MIPA-367272 format. One record per atom (N, C-alpha, C): residue in one letter; x, y, z. Coordinates in pm, whole numbers, plus 50000, padded with zeros to 5 digits. Layout:
REM MIPA-367272
AXYZ/...
//
This chain:
REM MIPA-367272
M515857105912573/M516407118712628/M517817120512570/S518017133212520/S519437136712472/S520337136412596/S521657135212563/S522577134312662/S522827147912743/S522857159312678/S523147170812737/S522637182512660/P522537195612713/P522097207012628/P523137209612519/A522617216012419/A523427218112302/A524317231012306/Q525077231112409/Q525957243512428/Q527087245712344/T527287234712255/T528467237012161/T528007243212036/R526657246112003/R526297251311889/R526517267211897/N527017273111785/N527257287311790/N525897295111753/D525977307911756/D524837316711730/D524287314211590/A525187313211497/A524747311411356/A523887298211339/E524357287811403/E523677274311391/E522427275111463/L522377281911594/L521127283111655/L520027290711571/I520537301211512/I519617309711434/I518927300511310/R519837293011250/R519417283411138/R518397274411188/A518687268711314/A517737258411371/A516377265211395/N516487277411461/N515267284311499/N514537288211378/R515157293011265/R514457297311145/R513867285211084/G514587273811071/G514167262011012/G512807257011070/F512697257711201/F511527253011272/F510367263511282/Y510717276411314/Y509667285511335/Y509137292211212/E510067294311113/E509547300110987/E508537290410916/T508807278010929/T507897268010875/T506667267610947/L506737268111090/L505607268511168/L504687281111150/W505347292511145/W504527304511135/W503917306410988/A504637300110896/A504057301510758/A502657295610735/D502397286310811/D501077278210805/D500217280610922/S500437290511001/S499707292911131/S498827305211121/Q497787305611201/Q496987319211225/Q497477324611362/L497397337311366/L497737345011489/L496537341511595/I497037337911714/I496187334711826/I496117348311909/D494937352611934/D494867365412015/D495317362712154/P496007373412220/P496737372712353/P495687367912455/D494367372912441/D493467370012551/D493077355912562/R493507347212464/R493147332212469/R494037325312546/F495227330812585/F496207323212651/F496027325512818/N496537316012900/N496467316713021/N497257327113092/T498257333313020/T499007344513063/T498177357313055/W497087358612996/W496477371112978/W496017378213106/P495357370213205/P494977376613318/P496067383213408/L497347377313391/L498537382613457/L499107393713388/L499337391513260/L500027402613174/L499247413913132/S497917411813107/S497117423813068/S496997434013181/E497017429113303/E496857439113411/E498117446613427/L499297440913404/L500627448313388/L500507458113274/A500107453113166/A500207462113030/A499277473113049/A498167472813123/A497307484813148/A497937497313214/S498997493913285/S499597505213360/S501047508213315/A501297503613179/A502517505313111/A502347510112976/P502377523612942/P502177528412809/P503247526312716/H504447522912753/H505527520012667/H505927504412700/R505597495712603/R505937481312613/R506437474612504/L507147464112525/L507727456212410/L507567442912439/E507277433912326/E507307420412336/E508287415612237/V509297406912277/V510377401412187/V510047388812143/A510147385512018/A509957372511964/A508607365811984/P507407372811958/P506197366111993/P505787355711888/G506427356311772/G505827347911666/G504377351711637/L503517341011631/L502117342811614/L501307338811740/R502087339911855/R501527337111984/R501767348812074/P501417360112037/P501737372512122/P501017371612253/R501467376112357/R500837375812493/R500557390912538/M501157401312474/M500837414212503/M499737418812423/P498997428612468/P497837434512376/P498447439312247/L497757436012131/L498267439212002/L498297454011988/E497287461412039/E497297476012026/E498147482212129/G499117490912095/G499987498912191/G501257490712216/T501417479012187/T502707470912216/T503647472412085/C504907473312111/C505847471811999/C506327458111995/F506287450711889/F506687437511869/F508047436411786/V509017428211830/V510227425911751/V510387411411730/D510447406611600/D510587392311570/D511607390811455/L512097378811457/L513067375211340/L512317368911217/S511117363511246/S510377357111143/S509527367211061/H509857366710921/H509067376010829/H507687369810813/A507257357810828/A505997352610822/A505187358310947/A505877358011063/A505107363511176/A504927378611178/L505947385811114/L505797400011100/L504657403611003/H504517395910903/H503527398810802/H502027397210862/R501927386510945/R500557384411004/R500407394811114/L501317398611194/L501157409111289/L500807422211224/H501447425711114/H501067437811039/H499707437110994/Q499167425710938/Q497867424410890/Q496777427911002/R497187424911125/R496267427811246/R496477442311305/G497247449511238/G497457463411279/G498527465711391/A499297455511422/A500297456411522/A501537463411484/D502177470111565/D503557477111540/D504607466811560/A505087461311454/A506057450811458/A507227453011369/V508427450911409/V509797453311334/V510587441211342/H511497439811239/H512417428211230/H513637431011317/G513947421411393/G515177424111489/G515347410411570/M516327410311645/M516837399811730/M516997404911865/I516837396611966/I517047399412113/I518407404812137/G519417400512062/G520877404712091/G521217417612034/A520337423611943/A520437437111887/A519087442311861/L518507446811964/L517107452911947/L517067466311882/P516257467811780/P516187481011719/P515287491511794/C515657493611928/C515007502412020/C516007510912090/S515517522612129/S516267533212190/S516527528912342/D517587534912417/D517827532112546/D516737537112637/A516557528612755/A515477532512861/A514107538012806/R513667528912717/R512427532212647/R511187526312717/F511267513912772/F510057507012800/F509847504912955/E508627505212998/E508337502413128/E507937487313149/L507637480913037/L507187466213042/L507797459412932/I508527448812950/I509217440512837/I508927426312870/C508427420112756/C508047406412761/C508887398212666/A509617387412716/A510377379812623/A510317364612673/L509187359212617/L508887344212655/L509427334612553/D509987324412602/D510457313612521/D511517318812432/I512487326312473/I513377331512378/I514907330412438/L515157332912565/L516477332812624/L517167320612606/E516447309412608/E517047294912602/E517507293512449/H517057301412357/H517377299212215/H518597306612167/V519217315812249/V520417324012201/V521667318812258/D522707319012184/D524027315112237/D524537322512344/D524517336112335/D524977345312432/D523777351812497/D523367344212613/D522237349612694/D522627362012768/N523967363512804/N524347376012874/N524257388612786/A524537386112660/A524237398512566/A522777401412538/A522047389412546/A520487392812529/A520027400212653/L520447396012779/L520007402212894/L520497417412905/A521687419412851/A522247433212848/A521447441512762/E520887434912647/E520107444612555/E518717447512618/L518207437112694/L516937438912769/L517087450112876/A518277449812949/A518487460713048/A518657474112986/R519327475112879/R519607486912797/R518317493612771/I517247487812717/I516037493212677/I515017495112793/A515297489812904/A514367491213012/A514527504713096/K513477511113127/K513467522313215/K513797517513361/P514307526213435/P514427522613581/P513107519613642/G513087507013714/G511867502713769/G511017495113675/A511477492913546/A510747484713453/A510467470413497/T509407465113441/T509077450713470/T509487442813350/L510207431713373/L510687422213255/L509907408313287/L509127404713197/L508467391513196/L509197382013116/L509797371213173/L510707362513116/L510237347313139/S510337339213038/S510147325613073/S511307317613035/V511637307513108/V512927299713109/V512557284613141/P513197275013057/P513017260413099/P514157257813200/L513837249113286/L514637245313396/L515237231913396/H516297230013475/H516927218013501/H517547211013368/P518837213113364/P519667206513243/P519387192213236/D519237184213355/D519067170113349/D517707166113291/A516827176213265/A515467173113195/A515607175113054/W516817176712999/W516957178512849/W516387166712769/T515587170512669/T515157160112573/T515537163112428/A515327155312337/A515627156012198/A514717168012135/F513617170312206/F512727181712165/F513517194812187/D514227197212300/D515017208412308/D516047210212204/D516627199512151/D517587201612046/D516787206011913/F515587198911885/F514927201811770/F514467215111749/V513967221211851/V513407234911843/V514497245011870/G515607242611881/G516747251511882/G517137257412015/H516727249712121/H517227253712261/H518877251512264/C519427262012339/C520777261012364/C521047256212517/R520147258212598/R520237254212744/R518997253812810/R519017246612933/R518157246813034/R518847253513152/Y518127260613237/Y518757267713351/Y518597261013481/E519667258613567/E519467257013708/E518837268713772/P517927267013869/P517247278913922/P518227288713978/A519257285014051/A520207294914103/A520977301413994/Q521177295213880/Q521957300913771/Q521097313713710/I519757311013691/I519157321313626/I518887333313722/V518797330613853/V518747341613947/V520037350113942/A521107342813937/A522477350413939/A522597357613804/R522227351013694/R522317357213557/R521527370313543/L520317369113597/L519417382213593/L520037392613679/A520507388713797/A521137398613888/A522397405613832/Q523067398613751/Q524207405313687/Q523847416913601/H522617417213558/H522117427513464/H521127436013518/G520987435513650/G520157445313727/G518697441113750/F518377427813721/F517067423413731/F516847413513864/T515797416613930/T515527409714052/T514127402414023/I514097389414056/I512877381914050/I511987384914162/E510727390214130/E509857393814244/E508707382314251/H508317377614133/H507257366714136/H507527356814029/S506877345514037/S506977335113928/S505707327713929/A505457320013806/A504357312713789/A504817300313707/V504247287613753/V504597276113687/V503907277013544/Y504737273113434/Y504397277613294/Y504737266413212/G504167267013076/G504617257912980/G503677246212962/M503647240112839/M502677229612805/M503447216612751/Q504677215012791/Q505367203312733/Q504707190712782/P504517180312693/P504007168712722/P504787160412822/K504267153012927/K505067146513025/K505517133012965/S504897128212855/S505087114712812/S506387115912701/S507367108812733/S508507108612650/S508177101812520/R507387091812525/R506977083912403/R506217093512312/L505247101412358/L504567111512292/L505477120612219/L506597125512288/L507587135112231/L508307127612118/D508697115612139/D509387107712032/D508587106011900/V507287103511930/V506407102611808/V506287116611737/G506107126211814/G506027139711754/G507177144311670/L508387140511733/L509637144411661/L509797136211540/W509317123411541/W509457116111425/W508777121311299/F507497126211337/F506617132611241/F507127146311196/L507647153911280/L508357166211254/L509517165111158/T510327154411189/T511487151211112/T511197145710967/H510207136710964/H509997128610843/H508697133210760/Q507827138510832/Q506587143210760/Q506197157510816/R507097167110801/R506927181110863/R505617186710823/K505337187310691/K504117194110652/K502777188710726/R502737176010730/R501627169310792/R501647171810934/A502907171411006/A502837172611144/A502537186611179/M502937197011098/M502587211411126/M501117214011110/W500447206411018/W498947207410996/W498347203511123/W498777192011179/W497977186311302/W498377197211417/Y499617200711426/Y499947209411542/Y499067222311535/N499087228111428/N498317241511413/N496767240911424/R496167229911367/R494807228211359/R494227219911469/V495007210611541/V494377201911640/V495097204011767/F496377201411781/F497027201011917/F497147214811981/M497507224211904/M497617237611956/M496247243512009/P495197242011927/P493787247011974/P493417239112112/L493687226112104/L493347218312231/L494267222312351/G495657225412323/G496407229312432/G495947243112484/V495497252712405/V494967265712445/V493687263012530/R492877254512476/R491577253212546/R491697246812688/F492667237912700/F492837231212831/F494007236512923/Q494397248512894/Q495467254912976/Q494937255913122/K495897254213210/K495637256513352/K495807270913385/P495027275913470/P495217290013518/P496467292513581/L497187304013557/L498297307613628/L498127315913739/A499037315813847/A499027324413957/A500387327914007/W500517341414026/W501767345614073/W502157340314213/R503367336414241/R503977332914377/R505147340714400/E505487342414529/E506627349814573/E507957344614525/G508797352414455/G510107347014418/G510097335614322/M511047326814339/M511077315314238/M510157304414295/G509867304014415/G508887293614470/G509687280114457/D508957269814470/D509367255414465/D509587251814330/T510897248114286/T511087245414138/T511397230214115/Q511107222114220/Q511307207714199/Q510237201614107/G510637195314006/G509677188813908/G509057199013811/V509487212513816/V508877222313738/V509717224213608/D509017222913495/D509777222513360/D510027235813325/E509267245813341/E509377259913287/E508777268813389/L509387280613402/L508817292313492/L508537304413409/L507457311213436/L507367326013398/L507767333613507/L508727343213481/L509387351113590/L508947366113577/R508617372413682/R508367386313679/R509427393813747/C510167401613675/C511407407213736/C511337422413733/R512137428713843/R512137443213836/R513467448113807/Y513677457713722/Y514917462913673/Y515337473513777/R516557470313849/R517227478113939/R516207484414053/
//
């Protein structure tokens, strides 16, 4: 386990870390359809009643319907594959979204907030493009004392204390209405260590195994998700999917 979150890395360093990992990952990946993820039963129902919707940084694991959703991503490899599937996808970052004010009724930003140096600026951008009453779907890793070397490797900047993310969202007009226990991180630290060794020393081989073996297995054996009121019990929970209301 790493000693602490990487809060000393600036935005440029985080962008380099994220590009180094995800551009390599997406370059050798196939797009997985949204309906194959355990988020689909929860998110597709919301999408059906939101004609204007956005997903930020989906990579090749989009959770919103490909048709009718605007996607924004930093990865050119991911954008290329999204375009091949007919999706509306543009280049951009969560801290400077290429979208007009008060445009979207539904915004999805999973596995992104922990990657940016200035999460306040990111949340301010999400608030800027949200219509009054909009729904924000956000996932965040919890508990700084659960930090591992994997968080460093994939470009995380922080994990959140539950009270911290509640307060941070409230500062920008978002209230958490529901949550679901989320994420597929292995519980075995030894397995994480082995995976990191291969990603560091034999990245091409590790990516092959991840994309063709471990990711398909992870998708196949996902546990169903269910909304619960508010944050719910966060003890021992590695990551939460949050459903928030704007103002």
